[in-house]
C-alpha positions in Angstrom: -47.6 -18.5 11.3 -45.4 -19.2 8.3 -41.8 -18.3 8.5 -41.1 -15.2 6.5 -37.3 -15.0 6.2 -34.6 -17.6 6.7 -31.4 -15.7 7.7 -28.0 -16.9 8.8 -24.9 -15.5 10.5 -21.9 -17.0 12.1 -18.6 -16.0 13.8 -20.2 -13.3 16.0 -17.2 -13.3 18.4 -19.1 -11.3 21.1 -15.9 -10.9 23.3 -15.3 -7.8 21.0 -17.3 -4.8 22.1 -18.2 -3.8 18.6 -19.5 -7.3 17.8 -21.4 -7.3 21.1 -23.1 -4.1 20.1 -24.0 -5.6 16.7 -25.8 -8.4 18.6 -27.5 -6.0 20.9 -28.9 -4.0 18.0 -29.6 -6.9 15.6 -33.4 -7.3 14.9 -35.4 -9.5 12.6 -37.5 -7.8 9.9 -40.5 -9.9 11.0 -41.5 -11.7 14.2 -41.8 -14.9 12.0 -38.1 -14.8 10.8 -35.9 -17.7 11.5 -32.2 -17.4 12.2 -29.3 -19.9 11.6 -26.2 -19.3 13.8 -23.4 -21.3 12.3 -21.0 -21.3 15.2 -18.3 -19.2 17.0 -20.6 -17.0 19.0 -17.9 -16.7 21.6 -15.5 -18.5 23.8 -16.9 -18.2 27.4 -20.0 -20.0 28.3 -21.6 -16.8 29.8 -21.0 -14.8 26.6 -22.4 -17.6 24.5 -25.6 -17.8 26.7 -26.0 -14.0 26.7 -25.9 -13.7 22.8 -28.1 -16.8 22.2 -30.6 -15.6 24.8 -31.1 -12.3 23.0 -31.4 -13.9 19.6 -33.8 -16.6 20.8 -36.1 -13.9 22.2 -36.2 -11.9 18.9 -36.5 -14.6 16.3 -39.3 -17.2 15.9 -36.7 -20.0 15.7 -32.9 -20.1 16.2 -30.9 -23.0 14.9 -27.3 -23.3 16.2 -24.3 -25.3 15.0 -21.1 -25.2 17.1 -17.9 -23.7 16.0 -14.5 -24.4 17.3 -14.4 -21.3 19.6 -17.5 -22.5 21.6 -15.6 -25.7 22.2 -12.5 -24.1 23.7 -11.9 -24.4 27.4 -10.3 -21.0 28.3 -8.5 -21.1 31.6 -10.6 -18.1 32.9 -14.0 -19.6 32.0 -15.8 -20.8 35.2 -17.1 -23.6 33.1 -14.1 -25.8 32.8 -15.8 -28.7 30.9 -13.8 -30.2 28.0 -14.5 -31.8 24.7 -17.8 -33.7 24.4 -18.9 -32.7 27.9 -18.6 -29.0 26.9 -20.5 -29.6 23.7 -23.3 -31.3 25.6 -23.4 -28.5 28.1 -24.0 -26.0 25.2 -26.6 -28.3 23.7 -28.5 -28.2 27.1 -28.2 -24.5 27.2 -29.6 -24.1 23.7 -32.5 -26.5 24.6 -33.4 -24.3 27.6 -33.6 -21.4 25.3 -35.7 -23.2 22.7 -32.9 -23.3 20.2 -32.4 -26.3 17.8 -29.1 -28.0 17.9 -27.4 -30.9 15.9 -28.8 -33.2 18.6 -32.4 -32.3 18.0 -34.9 -33.3 15.2 -34.1 -31.3 12.1 -36.7 -28.5 11.8 -38.8 -27.9 8.7 -38.8 -24.4 7.5 -42.2 -23.7 5.8 -41.5 -20.4 4.2 -43.0 -19.0 1.0 -40.8 -21.2 -1.2 -40.5 -24.1 1.3 -40.7 -26.5 2.9 -37.1 -27.4 3.5 -35.3 -29.4 6.1 -32.7 -27.5 8.0 -29.9 -29.7 9.2 -27.5 -28.2 11.7 -24.3 -30.3 11.7 -21.4 -30.7 14.1 -18.5 -32.4 12.3 -15.2 -30.8 13.3 -12.1 -31.5 11.1 -9.6 -34.2 10.6 -6.5 -32.4 9.1 -7.2 -33.9 5.7 -7.1 -30.4 4.1 -3.4 -30.7 4.5 -0.7 -28.2 3.2 0.0 -28.9 -0.4 2.7 -31.5 -0.8 2.4 -32.8 2.7 1.5 -36.5 2.8 0.6 -36.8 6.5 -1.0 -34.9 9.3 2.3 -34.7 11.1 4.1 -33.2 8.2 1.3 -30.7 7.6 1.3 -29.6 11.3 5.1 -29.3 11.3 4.9 -27.0 8.4 2.2 -24.8 10.2 4.4 -24.6 13.3 7.4 -23.7 11.2 5.5 -20.8 9.6 3.8 -19.8 12.8 0.3 -20.4 11.5 -1.2 -22.6 14.2 -4.9 -22.6 15.2 -5.5 -22.0 18.9 -7.5 -25.2 18.9 -4.3 -27.0 19.4 -4.1 -25.6 22.9 -7.8 -25.1 23.9 -10.0 -27.5 22.0 -9.8 -30.8 23.8 -11.3 -34.0 22.2 -12.1 -35.8 25.4 -13.0 -38.6 25.6 -11.8 -39.2 22.1 -8.1 -39.8 21.6 -7.8 -37.1 19.0 -9.8 -34.3 17.2 -9.8 -36.3 14.0 -11.3 -39.4 15.8 -14.0 -37.1 17.3 -14.6 -35.8 13.7 -14.9 -39.3 12.2 -17.4 -40.4 14.9 -19.5 -37.3 14.1 -19.4 -37.8 10.4 -20.5 -41.4 10.7 -23.5 -40.6 13.0 -24.5 -37.6 10.9 -24.5 -39.6 7.7 -27.1 -42.0 9.2 -29.3 -39.0 10.2 -29.1 -37.3 6.8 -29.8 -40.5 5.0 -33.0 -40.9 6.9 -34.3 -37.4 6.0 -37.5 -37.1 4.0 -36.3 -37.1 0.2 -39.3 -34.8 -0.7 -37.7 -31.9 1.2 -34.6 -30.2 0.0 -31.9 -29.8 2.7 -30.2 -26.7 4.0 -26.9 -28.1 5.4 -25.5 -25.9 8.2 -22.0 -26.5 9.5 -19.4 -24.2 11.0 -16.7 -25.5 8.5 -17.1 -25.7 4.8 -18.2 -29.1 3.5 -15.7 -28.9 0.5 -12.2 -27.7 0.4 -12.5 -25.2 -2.4 -13.4 -22.2 -0.2 -10.2 -22.5 1.7 -8.2 -21.9 -1.5 -8.5 -18.2 -1.0 -7.1 -18.2 2.6 -4.2 -15.8 3.1 -2.4 -18.5 5.0 -3.0 -21.8 3.3 -1.6 -23.7 6.3 -4.8 -22.8 8.2 -6.9 -25.0 5.9 -6.1 -28.1 7.9 -8.3 -26.8 10.7 -11.2 -26.1 8.3 -13.0 -29.4 7.6 -12.7 -32.9 6.3 -12.5 -34.5 2.9 -15.2 -37.0 4.0 -17.9 -34.5 3.4 -16.8 -33.5 -0.1 -19.8 -34.9 -1.9 -22.5 -34.3 0.8 -24.0 -31.2 -1.0 -24.9 -33.6 -3.9 -25.5 -36.8 -1.9 -28.0 -35.2 0.4 -29.7 -33.0 -2.1 -28.7 -29.7 -0.6 -30.6 -26.6 -1.7 -28.0 -24.4 0.1 -24.9 -25.0 2.2 -24.3 -22.5 5.0 -21.0 -22.2 6.8 -18.6 -19.8 8.5 -15.1 -20.1 10.1 -13.1 -18.6 7.3 -14.3 -15.0 7.9 -14.6 -14.5 4.2 -18.4 -13.8 3.7 -19.4 -14.6 0.1 -21.5 -16.7 -2.2 -20.0 -19.4 -4.3 -21.3 -22.4 -6.3 -20.0 -25.9 -6.5 -21.6 -28.5 -8.7 -24.6 -26.2 -9.1 -25.2 -25.9 -5.4 -25.0 -22.5 -3.6 -22.6 -22.1 -0.6 -23.0 -19.2 1.7 -20.2 -18.1 4.0 -22.1 -16.0 6.6 -19.4 -14.9 9.1 -19.4 -11.5 10.8 -15.8 -11.9 11.8 -13.5 -9.7 13.9 -14.0 -6.0 13.9 -10.7 -5.4 12.0 -12.1 -7.6 9.2 -15.6 -6.3 8.9 -14.4 -2.7 9.0 -12.5 -3.3 5.8 -15.9 -4.0 4.2 -17.6 -0.9 5.6 -18.1 1.1 8.8 -21.1 -0.9 9.9 -21.2 -4.7 9.9 -23.6 -6.2 7.5 -26.6 -7.9 8.8 -27.3 -11.6 8.6 -27.5 -13.0 5.1 -30.7 -14.1 3.5 -30.5 -17.8 2.7 -33.7 -18.7 0.8 -36.0 -16.7 -1.3 -39.4 -17.9 -2.6 -38.3 -18.0 -6.2 -35.3 -20.3 -5.4 -37.6 -23.2 -4.4 -40.5 -22.6 -6.7 -40.5 -24.9 -9.8 
């Protein structure tokens, strides 16, 4: 059966009752639909498994890339794994559910305008999206603490066994580059990452200090270098379509209830990522 629709969503944050209800009621249009989940399903392992289990039962294929919230180690979570060990625990969970992860072979979506390679990525950030005028990570972080705009990652996202989050990020970037370079050049790529691959989307943040937790400059040319048909991301909670160097970027987050209520009484469904005409010569 050929896949009919390729959809994407992120930042479900199912700890919120309204968002949990959205997941409970969310259905594909067709039993052949695929769904990309670009991170931040929740913080607690049980919530993440609950949501992904429902989605895996409803969609022909689910593809997951982790966000920062899944990698937190909340003190009340029975699963107290940290860093790389927590990530691998979530990968194993997804595999039991039949969900593709950044550690699996990249799936080929053979839709009406396909085929394309879907590459879920796990890259983190390295504080290189620094506050304007700040020359170092330390200066940029100090400015964030001074203004009170500090990501909870600083308390709950542990890089173990890496010495720092940025060194974990650099290791992920290096290994991912090798995998992307080996992809079949005949197939366009759909690059999926929780964070934007370029800095431009962060320019509209209400609090610019937050950008330093939003990606790495090391991926700034990946949408061109790896022939991306579309780049899918979340994290910013600013769902929109933008274009950079002729490549479409889709921010697909649901976000917190207070955010999506400003856009309407009912949260919008997952965004359609590819249409047949977009890949037909």
